[in-house]
N, C-alpha and C positions, 0 to 999 in steps of 0.2 A: 460442476467444477471438476476438472481432470484430477485423477488420483495424484499425479505428480505435484499438484499445487494445493492439495488438501492439507490444512494445518493439523498437527497432532500436538498433544501435550497442552501445557498451560497457555492460555491466551491472555493478552493484555488489551483491553478495550479503552479507547480514548474518544469520548464524544467530541465532535468538531462543530462549534457554533461561533467561535470568536478567534481572532488572531492569536490570543494567548494559548488556545488549544493546539494550534499548530506547533508552537514552541514545546508544549508538553509532549505531544506525540513524537516530535523529533528527539527530545531528550530520552524518552522511553525506548525509542528505536536504537539509539546509540548505546544506552545502558544494556539492552538485550544483546546487541552485537558484542559488546565488551565481555559480558558474562559468558558468551559462547566462544570467545577466543577469536572473533573476527579481527582482521587487521584494522588499523585506524583508517586506512583508505576505504576499505569496504564499509566500515561504519559510517563514513562520510557519504558514500553512495546511497546507503539505506536512508540516512537522514534527508538527503536531497530528494529522493523519490517520495518519501513521506510528505515532505514540504509541498511538492508539486501536487500530489493527490489531495492533500488537505486544502490547499488553496483553491483547487478546482471545486471541491465540495462547497466552500464558502461562496465562491463566485457564482456558481450555477445552481446550487440547490439550497444554499443558506445554512444547512445543517446536515450532519451525517455522523459517521464514525470511522475511525481507523482501528483495525484489529491487528495486533502483532502476535505471531505465533512461531513455533519451530516445526520443521518437517525433517524427516530423515529418510533419504532414499539412497543410502550408501554414504552420503556426506551430509553434514548438517546444513540446513537451509533456514533462512528467516523468511517467513511469509508475511506479506503486508496486504491486508484486504481493506479497501476503501469502499464504503457503501453509503448511499443516500436514497432518499425518496423524492428526489427532485424531478425536473422535467424530462430526464432521460436524454439519450442521444439517438437521433434517427439513423444516422449513418456512422456507425462506430469505426468503419474503415477509413473515413476521411477526417477524423478528429485529430487535429494537430496539437491540441492542448496536452495530449498524453504521450506524444512522440518522445519527449525527453525521458519520461519514465521508462519507456521501452528500451532506450539506449543505455540507461543506468543499470538496469536489472537483467538477470539471466532469463527469466520466464515472465510471460505477461498474458493475461486473459481479461477480456472485458465482456460484460453482459449488461445490456441496457434495454429497457422497455419504455418507449416514449410515454410520458405521463405517469410513470410508476417508479422510475429511478435507475440508478446505475451502480454496478459493482465491478471494481477492478481488483484483480488478484495478481500479485507479482511476487517473485522470489529472488533471493540472491543466495547463492551457494558459497559456503566457506571454502576458501582456496587453500 
């Protein structure tokens, strides 16, 4: 993981195994954004990205987790890490399922090993 995307400080981990877990992860993301003083619009972007990532976990891997954290590289950032031990993605450059997350967030990294799982790390910087 690149230094710019490495979480620091307290982490919030939400296991993803059901649709209810998606709601929980979104709520925790919004709460973290509010606590850090992010705008309502940015909190909505974070919640939308969390929702997309968590839905992908359920659809393709059946279970995984979302980890929320903060990073500070001059300005406060929320880091969202979605990970699973599912089938992985053979061609991460061609996956359209994650293109919306790339559009919503400032930074985006994906690491995937077929048969071993996928980790997506994304951040949104406080404006």
